[in-house]
N, C-alpha and C positions, 0 to 999 in steps of 0.2 A: 765247706774252703773257699768259697768265690765271697764272701765283703773281710775278707782276710785284706787283700791291697789297701781297703777304703778305706780298713780298721789301722792297716800303718799307718793313710797319711795324714785317716786321725790324730795317735800318736805323736809323727813327727813336728805339725801343725802347731799342738799341744805342747809338746819341746822348745822347739824354737821362737811362739810369741811367750814364752816362764824367763827361757833365755833375756828376749830384746826386755822382757817388763827389770832383766835381777842388771840388765848393760846398759842400760838407759832409762829406767824409771819411770815407770805410770804413762808420768804428761806426754812420750816422747812418745811412745807406745802408741797415746792418743790419736797425737796429731800426724801420725800415719795410718793409722789404721782413717779416719775419718780423709783423706788424699786420697787415699784408692776411692773408699765408696766410692768420696765426686767424684774422681776419672769414671770411678764403671757409671754412675749415673750417670753422665755427662754424652758417658759413648753409649750405652742403651737410646739415652731419649732421641738422639740424633738420627740412630737409626731404625728408630719408628720416625721421625718426625717429615723422613724424608722416602722411606716404604713410600710403593704402590697406592697399598690399602690406606696410609695414615690420610695421603693424599686424598684421592680420592670419597673418603669419611669429610672429608673439614668441606670437601666444594660441593660435596650435599647440602648439607646444613650448614653451609654461610647463607642459600633465601630465607633461610627458619628464620635469624636469628635481626633480620635488618627487623628495623620493628614500624607498623604501618600508619603512613600517616596522621592516622586519622587523630592515633596516641602519640602521638608528637606537642607538644608543650607550645603553642603560640607565643612567639617573641613578645616583648613590650614594645611598645610604642617612648618615640626618645623624649624624656619630661622637656616641654620645652624651656630656650632659650632665654631667657630672664635680656 
């Protein structure tokens, strides 16, 4: 009995998707879905990037990403001027 609301919600969503596909066409439905996915992804990514835990992890990882001076390529000498 407790799964009835979730099952009913899934049924209603399927019905809405079917009606949108019928009225708007498959391509319009795909564009709308992609837009919603992009907005959701942007919101989640923004939340992750602004989280204190993420900021601390990135600050800790920063020094490990700096190359050692010995591993950097040596600059080339400038060619002689004729």
